[in-house]
C-alpha positions in Angstrom: 119.6 -31.7 177.6 119.9 -33.0 174.0 123.2 -32.4 173.5 124.3 -34.4 176.8 121.6 -37.4 175.7 123.3 -37.4 172.5 126.6 -37.7 174.0 125.7 -40.6 175.9 123.9 -42.1 172.4 127.7 -41.9 170.8 129.7 -43.1 174.1 127.0 -46.6 174.2 127.2 -47.0 170.2 131.3 -46.5 170.5 130.9 -49.5 173.4 128.8 -51.4 171.6 130.6 -51.4 168.1 134.3 -51.7 169.7 132.7 -55.0 171.5 130.7 -56.2 168.7 134.3 -56.1 166.2 135.8 -57.6 169.0 133.4 -60.5 169.8 131.5 -61.2 166.3 133.6 -59.5 163.5 137.1 -60.7 165.5 138.1 -57.2 164.0 140.7 -56.2 167.0 142.1 -53.2 165.3 138.8 -52.1 164.1 137.7 -52.6 168.0 141.0 -50.7 169.6 140.2 -48.1 167.6 136.7 -47.6 168.7 137.4 -48.4 172.3 140.1 -45.8 171.9 138.2 -43.1 170.2 135.4 -43.6 173.3 137.8 -43.1 175.7 139.6 -40.0 173.8 136.5 -38.0 172.9 135.1 -39.0 176.5 137.4 -39.2 179.2 135.9 -40.7 182.7 132.8 -42.2 180.3 130.5 -44.4 181.9 131.9 -47.4 179.8 135.8 -46.3 180.6 136.3 -49.3 183.0 134.5 -52.1 181.0 136.0 -50.8 177.7 139.7 -50.2 179.3 139.2 -54.1 180.5 138.6 -54.9 176.7 141.5 -53.3 175.5 143.8 -55.1 178.2 142.3 -58.4 177.0 142.6 -57.6 173.2 146.5 -56.2 173.5 147.0 -59.0 176.1 145.7 -61.8 173.4 147.5 -59.6 170.1 151.2 -60.3 172.5 151.0 -56.4 173.1 152.7 -56.8 176.3 153.4 -52.7 177.1 149.4 -51.8 175.8 147.8 -54.8 177.9 150.3 -53.6 180.9 148.8 -50.0 179.9 145.7 -50.5 181.0 145.7 -53.1 183.5 147.5 -50.3 185.2 144.5 -47.5 184.6 142.5 -50.4 185.5 144.6 -51.3 189.4 144.8 -47.3 189.7 141.4 -46.1 189.6 138.9 -49.5 189.7 141.3 -51.1 192.2 138.4 -52.6 193.9 136.6 -54.1 191.0 136.2 -57.3 189.6 138.5 -56.4 186.7 141.1 -55.5 189.2 140.6 -58.9 191.0 141.5 -60.6 187.8 144.1 -59.1 186.6 146.0 -59.1 190.3 144.8 -63.1 190.5 144.4 -64.6 187.1 143.4 -67.6 189.2 140.2 -65.6 190.8 137.9 -65.8 187.4 138.9 -69.6 188.1 137.8 -69.4 191.4 134.4 -67.7 191.2 133.3 -70.0 188.6 134.5 -73.0 191.0 132.3 -71.5 193.6 129.3 -71.1 191.6 129.5 -74.7 190.7 130.0 -75.7 193.8 127.0 -74.0 194.8 124.7 -75.0 191.9 125.9 -79.0 192.7 124.8 -78.3 196.1 121.6 -77.0 195.4 120.8 -79.5 192.6 121.8 -82.0 195.3 119.7 -80.3 198.0 116.6 -80.4 195.7 117.1 -83.7 194.6 116.7 -84.9 197.9 113.7 -83.1 198.5 111.8 -84.0 194.9 112.5 -87.9 196.3 110.7 -87.7 199.7 114.2 -86.9 201.7 112.9 -83.9 203.4 115.4 -84.5 206.7 118.1 -84.7 204.4 116.9 -81.5 202.2 116.2 -79.6 205.4 119.6 -80.3 206.6 121.3 -79.4 203.4 119.4 -76.1 203.3 119.7 -74.9 206.6 123.6 -75.7 206.2 124.3 -74.2 203.0 124.2 -70.7 204.8 127.8 -71.5 206.6 128.9 -73.6 203.4 128.1 -70.4 200.9 127.6 -67.3 203.2 124.3 -66.2 204.1 124.7 -63.3 200.7 124.8 -66.3 198.2 122.4 -66.3 195.4 120.6 -69.1 196.3 119.6 -68.2 199.6 116.5 -68.0 199.1 115.9 -70.9 197.2 117.2 -72.9 200.1 115.5 -71.2 202.7 112.2 -72.4 201.0 112.9 -76.2 200.7 113.5 -75.9 204.1 110.1 -74.7 204.8 108.9 -76.8 202.4 110.7 -79.8 203.9 109.4 -78.8 207.1 106.3 -78.4 206.0 106.4 -82.4 205.3 108.0 -83.2 208.2 105.9 -81.0 210.8 102.9 -80.5 209.1 100.5 -77.9 207.6 101.0 -75.1 210.4 104.7 -75.5 210.5 104.9 -74.9 207.0 102.8 -71.8 207.0 105.0 -70.3 209.9 108.1 -71.6 208.1 107.0 -69.6 204.8 106.0 -66.6 206.5 109.7 -66.3 207.8 111.1 -67.0 204.4 108.9 -64.1 203.2 109.8 -62.0 206.1 113.7 -62.6 205.2 113.7 -62.1 201.5 111.1 -59.8 200.9 112.2 -58.8 197.0 112.9 -62.1 195.5 110.5 -64.6 193.6 110.6 -67.1 195.7 108.0 -65.2 197.5 105.0 -65.8 194.5 
């Protein structure tokens, strides 16, 4: 009821204040106070994982190894499959994610530029091999599918294009590419 709703608002406010003190106001003691109050007053709240990670980063930055380790361990115990756990276990993981994203982005830009400069064959080949290169679930896959369809249209004419577009819409029903 109302009490629960009020408590959720308080939790959100404490979390947001903690983040604000850390990121904008550079007041780490205040930030720690907000996050720790949040978790003391509301065990297992919705912001638990995020606030633990913030506390881990703050204590790590302050050179307080024991406290940083305490929060790292909490995350590794309770949220071992989270991306924060991955980053704690393997700091290179964050780098790796960023690198993958850059590669994917560059590859898409190259594919798009092949298309816009009229190299439809190259655009088609790049689009269709994106799946093997970056996995079928990569975030650009609908865009690659659309480029492949448009390249097909330019190579083989309107009917092939319409058919290819239908396939894209059927395969990616909930993406903006279908509008």
